N, C-alpha and C positions, 0 to 999 in steps of 0.2 A: 469565404474563408472557413466557415463552419462546415465540417465534413457532413455530419448528420445528427439528427436527434430523433429518438423514437420514444415518446412518452406514452406509456400504455396505461391508461386510467380506466377503471371500471370493467376491465376484462382481462382474462389471462391469455398468455401467448403459449399455445400448445404446439410443440414441435416434436413429434415422435422420433424423427431422425436425430434431433439433438439429444434426446434422452438416451437413445441407443448409443450414439457416439460417446457421450459422457461415460456411460457404463463401461464401454470398451476401454477407453483411455485410463479410467481409474483402475480397472482390473489390471491393465498392462503395467501401470505405475506400481501397483502393489506387488506385482510379481518380479519386476525388473529394477526397481529403484535401488541405486547404490547407497551404501551406508553413508550417512552424512558425516561431515567433519565439523567439529566444534572448535572455534578459535576465540580467544579473547579479543574484544573490540578495541580495548585500550591496554596493550601489554604492559605499558609502564605505569598504569593506574589512570582511572577515569578522572576527569576534572570535577572537583567538588566531591570526591568520594568521601563517604562518612566512615569508612573503615576498609578492611581488607578481607571481609567475608565474601561468600559466593554472591550474596545479594548486591554487593558493591562492585561486582565485576561483570558488566554487560558482555554479551557474547554474540557471535555470529554462528549460525548453524547452516553450513554450506552444503546444499544439494547440487553438486556439479553435474551438468548434463553429460550423457554418454558422448564421447568424442565422435562416435559413428553417426550420431543423429543431431549433434549440437548445431544450433542455428546462429550462434554468436550474440545472443541476447541474455541479459540477466535482470532479475527483479528482486529487490529487497522487499521482504514480506513483513508487515507489522501487524501481529495479531491484536485483537481488541481485548477489552476487559475493563473499560471505564477508568483507565489510568490507575487501577488499583490491583489488577492481576492481569494474566495473559492467557488467552484461550489458545494454547499452543497446539492442540490437536487439530480441530476442525478449521481453525483460521491460521494454522501454521504448517504442520507436517503434511496434512492432506493437500493443502494448496501447493506446497513445494513439490510433492509427488505428481500432482496434476501438471505443473509446469514442466517437470522433467519428461513427462510422457510425450511432449512435442518439442523436445530439444532445448528448452530454456533452462538456464542455471538459476536456481532460486536460493536466496540467502535469507533465512529467518532471523529477524532481529529480536533478541532477548533483551529488551531495553529496560532501563530503570523506570520505576513508577512508585506511586504512593505506598503500595503494599510492601515495597522494599525500602521505604523511607524517603523517597525522592519525589519532588515536584519539578515544575519548570525552573531552570532550563534543561535539566538533565535528559529528559526524553528526546528533545529536539537536538541536543548535542550528540546523542547516540545515533539518531537517524542521519544527521549530516555526516558523521564519521563513517557510518556504514556505507553511504554512497561513495565517499572519498576512497574508502578501503577497497571496494569492489572495482572502482576505476583504477586504482593503483595496481591491483592484481589482475587487471583485465587480460593480460597476455597469458598468465598461468591458468586462468579460469577458462580461456578460450572464448572470450567475449570481446565485443567492440566497446571501446570506452565511450562511444556515442550512442550506445543502445542499452543504457542502464536505467531502468525505471524503478519506481517504488509503489507499493500496493499496501492498502490498509483497510481494516475492517473496524467499523464502529469507532471507538476512541483511537484505534490504530489508524483509521481513516483520517481523523483529525491530525494525527502525527504526520501521516503521509502528505496531507494537504499543507501542513505547516512547512514540511521540507520543500514542497513545490512553490511556496510563496515567501519563504525566508531562506535565502541561500546566498552564497558568494562564490567568487571565482577561485578562491584559495589564495595562499600567500606564497609567492615564488621564492621567498627568502626564509621560509620556515625550516627549522632544523629537522623537524619530522617530515620525511618526504610525503607521507600520506596527506598531511595538511596543505601541501602544495597544490593539490587537485581541487577542482570545482566540486561543490556540494549540490549543484543543480541536477536534479533527476531529468532524464530525457523524456519521460512520460509518467503519468499517474494513472493508477487504477484504484478507484475509491468505491468500497462496498458498504452500503448503508452507513456512510460516515457521519460522525459528529463534525459539523463545520462551524456553526455560529456559536459564539459564547455570549452574545448580547441580545439575541432574539427571545421571544416568549416561548419558543420551542426548543431552547437550549437544553441539552442534557446536563442537568445540574450536578449530577454525581461526578461526571467527567471533569466539569469545570472546577468543582471543589477539590477533587483529588489533584488536579494539575496545578491550581493556583492558590489553594487555601480558602479560608472562610471569608476574608475581606480583602480581595486583591485590588491592586491599583487599577483605576479605571482605564488608564492609557495602556496598561499591559493587557487587560481584557480585550480592548479594542484591537490591539496589534495581533492578537491570536484568534480573533474572529475572522476566519480566513476568507470568507466571501467578500470581505472589505479590503483584502490585501492582494487581490488578483491584478496583474498587469499584463501587458503584451508579451512579457518574458516568461509568464507562467507556462509550464509544459503542457502539451496536448493531454487531454484527460478523458477517461472512460469512467462513467458512474452508473451504479445501479442501486435501486432502493425498492421498497414495497409500500403499497398504500396501507397495509395492515400493521405496519411497524409502529407500535405505540411507545417503544423505548426511545428511539431516535427517529422522529417523524421525517417523512420524505422532503419536507420543506428545506432541510439541510442540503440535500443534493441539488434540489431545484435552484436554491439561492446561489450555489457555487456555479452551476451550469450557466445561469443568467449572467453572472459576473464574467465568466469566460467568454460568453457570446458577446457581451458588450466590449470586451477587450480584444476581440478578434482572434481568440485562441481556439484552435480546432478542438471540438468536444463532442461527446456522444453520451446521452442520458437515457436510461431505461427505468421506468417506474412500473413495476408489475403490481397487479391487484393483490395477489395472495402471498402470504408468508409472514411469519413472526420475525422479530429482530434476532439476529445472530444465526442466520441460516447456513453460513459457510458455502459449500458447493451447491446446497439446495437440491440434492439429488432426489429427495422424496416429495418435493413440492412442484406439482404440475404447473407448467407455464414458467415459473420463476427458475426452474432447472435449466432453462435455455441460456442463462446469463454467462456461464463459462464459454460456451461456443461463441456467443456474441462478442465477448471480450477478446477471444482469440481472433475472430474475424476483424475486429477493429484494429488489433495489433498488426495484422497483415495489411489492411488497407492503409494504415498509417506508416508503413515501412519499417516496423520494428520486428517483423517476422517475414520470411520469404513466402510466396504463394504456396498453396497446397502442393502443386506439382513439383516444387523445388525441395520439398522436405523428404 
């Protein structure tokens, strides 16, 4: 049931062709990416909003793929920032342009966090709403409602993994048509993610920003996502580095092992080199292979057409 796992410990994976390919697609994206469209995530006001200022109004930044090259897949992108800020450039806009370069529509989620005055459940509410919104708008976006994934970096990876382990099918009687849709993502891409909130390797800053100084133990347990994996958790691609001191690779390994135990298709890459927060990792030999590996995994998992069909 498990597609594959490549855990690369103690050595780098050097792929000159991958580096060349990444440079080409990023250049193409920078030259041809369409101007993104920014939409309010909750036009009538977000649940639990503390006011009506910009910080109280989470947004979707939509990089719609070119219709001539679109492949019918969309990804909600959750930048990291320890649930206290958002790394919108290298974990947001650069990622969206990379997806656009091979026909994927990318939707950056500008979610609520502690820096805006919000903790749980606001970030998860925003992530679930983003998935429902993309699914509701699938036809106008030119994507399949069955090919909508979510991707996250660092604390954004915790948010994406939360969306992949805490979801529902929607309410068919909801007055808001968006809330009628399922919030389950069809796949996850987790990049050096925060996963556990109970282990000795937990990123304490993310935990504190999300849950406060003295959170309820049951709530902590419920959001320690390696403990929430089931057979219904979506197929997942993960990458991490051994040199990550901010969010150790045990986070990704624990989530992978939980997926494996549940029979969920998964692929994990742990590279030797690279600090935390690499984004596309273009300047890090070996680790710079991860975008191509993620793209290949999407193809092998049926979320992208084969190379010859693009």
